[in-house]
N, C-alpha and C positions, 0 to 999 in steps of 0.2 A: 227647417225653423227659421236656421240663414238669411233665407229666400224672405221668405215675413219680416225676420229684423231689419233685412235691406229697405227694402218695401214700408211697409211702417214707421220707424226713423231715420230708416237713412245712414244709418249709418254703416260700417261693414265693404262699402266699396272702397278701393280706389286707385285714381287713375294713374298714380305712377306706377309703373311695371316692377318699378327698383324696390315695390315694398307691397306683402301680403296682409288685407284685414278679416277682421272677426270684426264682433258687435264689444267684446269683448279685451281684443289683442291688438296691436298693428306689428309683424313681423322684416326685418327689415334684410331684404335678402340677399344685400353684398356682405351682409357683414355676420347675418343668422341669429340678431340679436331682435329676442319680444319684450314690448314696455307694455301697457295695460293704458286702456283707456279713460283721459280724464275726464270721458262724456261717458261710459257703457252707463248700460242699464243693473242694475243688483240684482244677482245668481238669488234666489232660493231654492233648498232642496229641502223635503218630505220624504219620505218613505214607508207606505202603505199595504196595505195587504185586504184592499179593498171590500173592505163592511162594515157591518152596523156600529161598531168600533169606537171607526174616525169617524170625523167630515170635514165637510171645508168648510173657511167662513164664504160666505158673498157678498159680503159688504165693504163697497172701494175704502181708500184714504186717499189721503193728498203724500203722496210717497213718490219718488224716483221708480223712473222705467223699468220693469222686476220683468225676473226671465225667472218663472215660475216652475220648475224641475220634478216631479210628482213620478218616479218608480219604483215597483215593485206590478204585481198581479191577483189579483181577486178575485173574488164573482159578483161581485157590482162594481166593477170598473165601467161598464156599457151604463148603468145609471148613475153614477157620480157623474161620467163625459157628457151625458146628452145637461147635465144640468149645469156645466162648467162653462156649454158651446153656447146655452139661452142666457147668460152670463154680459156677452157681447165685450168682450171689456176690452181699451183701449188704448192703453198703455199697459199692460200683461199681455203675455205671451207665455203659455204652457205650456207647455209640454209631458208628454206622459209616457220614457220610452222603458225598453228593459236591458238592462247594462250587467255585458258579462263581468265575470268575478271581477279579475284586473280591470276592469273598466271603474269598479263602483265607488273606488278609494278612490281614485284621480279627479274624479268629478266630484267626489269632499271635499280633497286636497281645494275645489277651483272654489263651489264657492265660496259665500260672503255668511251665509247665513241659512239656520238647519230649521223646522221646524219639526217638532214631532204631534202627533195628534194621540199615538195612543194611550189608550184608558185600561188599565188592569184588571182582567176579569175578576181574578182574587184579593185584587189591592198588593200584593205581594215581592211580583215578577217587576225586574227593571226593565223598559226597555233598551232590548240590544243595539237600534238603529242607533241610539244614544251614543253610545258607548261605542260605533264605529264613527258616528260622530268628534264625539270627544278625541281620537286614539286619530285623527289628522286636525286640532286645533280649529277645529270648527266651532263656534257658538252657537246655540241655540236654544226657542222658544218651546218653549212646552209644557203642554195643560197637565191640568193638577191632578191625581192623587196619589193612597196616602203611602206613600214608601216614598215618593217621587226626588224628598231633598235629598235620600240617603246618594243619591247619584249628583242631578242637579242644582249646584248653589246656585238661589238668586241671589240677583244684584254680585255672583263673583265667576261663572264660565258659566251663568246663561238666564233666560226668565222664564217662571213659570205661568202660566197664566191659566183663566178658567169660564173665556167662554170666548167670542170672536168679537166684540167687544173690545176686552183689553185685549186682544191681542192685536188688532186695526192701531191702538193703541201704542200698542210697545213696540211693532212696522216704524208707527210715525219716530218714536222716538232713536230706536235703534243705526233705521238711515240718514236721517235728519244730518246735513251735511256731505253725505256719500260721491267720490269714491274716502275722502279725511280717514285716517289712520285714526284721528283725536276720538274721542268719547265714549262711552257705553262700550263697544259696539269693539272695538282694540284695544277698551282693555280684557274687554272679556276672552277673546283670544290671543293675549299674552302672558295672562293669567294660567290657561292652559299651557301653553309650553312650556314657562314653569315646571307644569304641577305635573308631566306626565310619569316621573318620574321611570321606574325601571321597564325596558322593551320585558314584554310576555316571554319569549323566551330567556332573555336573564333571568325572571321572575322562577320558569319555569325548574328551570337549574336547577336556583340558589334551596329552590322551595319544595319542590314533587324529583323530580329525577332522585337524591338520597334516598327517598321513603322504596324508588320500584327499581334500582340502579341491581346488578346481582353482586354480591361484595364483591 
């Protein structure tokens, strides 16, 4: 993936031996300080089970360069990978890694935007992938179904879309001016940070532990 980014976009290569670089950041080896590149691509993340319940957009949009990471395992991954390969995208790099449990939250915290394509078969269950993204303060664009509004607050912590055309428009809007922290994408992230409330452990200790702990 790193080699492809260097070849296609000409970034991530450093001539100065004191500096180590990637497509997204530069590390000063003398002081070990890491800074984000001003010209870095946007990092978009989606998690999928590779089934008929989830699809992927196949129309381009006027966006900054994108690195799209699609995680997960499922029965139709090969089918979707063939569709992705046929798109011949020029400014989008799509990779489909399988991540260890300890690496997944690191990726979530490093991403700029999450995309949820989960459609509830019952219309009653909320996607845990969005819970994971919100736990790492990652704003989300999520496809609509009946109870989704209980988790994704449209124009507060993310956006809800109904088709690929609406998603493309949302991506253009959210990533305009990237990587500036101004605009709606930055507002969504700040809203998530202020609404995190109690940690899972604290909530458990306060509400559940008294019910199960011995007297």
